[in-house]
C-alpha distance (Angstrom), angle and dihedral (degrees) to the residues before:
residue distance angle dihedral
M1 . . .
N2 3.77 . .
T3 3.80 122.0 .
F4 3.81 90.6 -126.7
D5 3.77 95.7 54.9
F6 3.79 93.2 98.8
V7 3.81 98.7 35.3
A8 3.81 99.6 77.1
V9 3.78 98.9 63.8
P10 3.83 97.7 54.1
I11 3.80 90.3 44.3
I12 3.80 92.2 52.2
V13 3.83 91.4 44.9
T14 3.80 91.2 51.2
V15 3.80 94.2 47.0
V16 3.81 93.2 46.7
Y17 3.83 92.0 45.8
T18 3.79 90.1 52.2
L19 3.80 93.9 46.5
I20 3.81 92.4 47.6
S21 3.84 90.5 49.4
L22 3.80 90.0 51.6
L23 3.79 90.9 47.2
K24 3.79 91.6 51.5
R25 3.79 91.5 49.4
E26 3.81 94.2 46.8
T27 3.81 93.9 48.3
K28 3.80 91.2 45.2
G29 3.79 93.5 -129.4
N30 3.81 96.0 -53.9
E31 3.81 106.4 -172.5
K32 3.82 93.4 -136.6
V33 3.78 91.0 55.7
M34 3.81 94.1 40.4
S35 3.80 92.2 54.6
R36 3.80 90.7 52.7
L37 3.82 98.3 46.2
P38 3.84 95.8 106.7
I39 3.79 91.0 52.1
I40 3.82 91.6 46.0
A41 3.83 90.0 48.2
A42 3.83 91.4 50.5
V43 3.82 91.7 49.8
I44 3.83 92.5 48.0
G45 3.81 89.9 47.2
A46 3.80 91.5 49.2
V47 3.80 91.5 51.0
L48 3.82 91.1 48.5
G49 3.80 90.7 47.8
V50 3.78 92.0 54.2
I51 3.80 92.5 43.6
G52 3.79 90.5 50.1
F53 3.81 91.5 48.3
Y54 3.79 92.5 55.2
A55 3.81 102.5 28.5
V56 3.83 98.7 46.3
P57 3.80 108.7 23.1
G58 3.76 110.7 -152.8
I59 3.80 98.2 25.2
I60 3.79 92.2 92.0
P61 3.82 109.2 60.1
A62 3.79 92.9 -134.0
E63 3.76 135.0 115.3
N64 3.81 95.6 -157.1
I65 3.78 141.7 24.0
F66 3.81 94.2 -102.7
T67 3.78 92.6 58.0
A68 3.82 90.8 45.9
L69 3.82 88.3 51.4
L70 3.82 91.9 51.5
I71 3.81 91.9 47.4
G72 3.80 88.9 51.9
I73 3.81 93.1 48.7
G74 3.81 91.3 48.4
S75 3.78 91.1 48.9
G76 3.81 91.5 49.4
L77 3.78 91.6 51.4
A78 3.81 89.5 46.3
A79 3.80 87.5 59.8
T80 3.81 89.4 56.3
G81 3.80 89.7 49.3
T82 3.78 91.2 49.4
H83 3.81 90.0 54.1
Q84 3.80 90.1 51.2
V85 3.80 92.0 51.5
F86 3.80 91.8 55.0
K87 3.80 92.1 43.0
Q88 3.83 92.7 52.0
R89 3.80 91.5 44.9
N90 3.80 90.1 54.1
N91 3.82 91.3 48.3
W92 3.81 90.3 49.3
T93 3.81 91.9 49.5
H94 3.80 91.0 49.1
C95 3.81 91.2 50.4
L96 3.79 91.6 50.0
K97 3.82 92.4 49.9
S98 3.77 93.9 47.3
G99 3.80 92.7 45.9
T100 3.79 95.8 -124.5
I101 3.80 91.4 132.5
């Protein structure tokens, strides 16, 4: 097993999370964009997965382009899930401080 086998996914998640955050800020929370964020994140992740597969052979733990594409899509969607975890944690903290729970 290669040392880099587990590096690609966190890198893709971080890049997609950052790009999605920038997109949200630049569009000022436009509802059309907000409703499509998971799809946008999956597409960005897929593109990064394919780029990583060809640009840095061995960093994506895939033997073919299809697997690299799926790893990228999964990583992009993981970035969306990461955002939701932080969002829900902040909502929970706010509810605890305000005493609504």
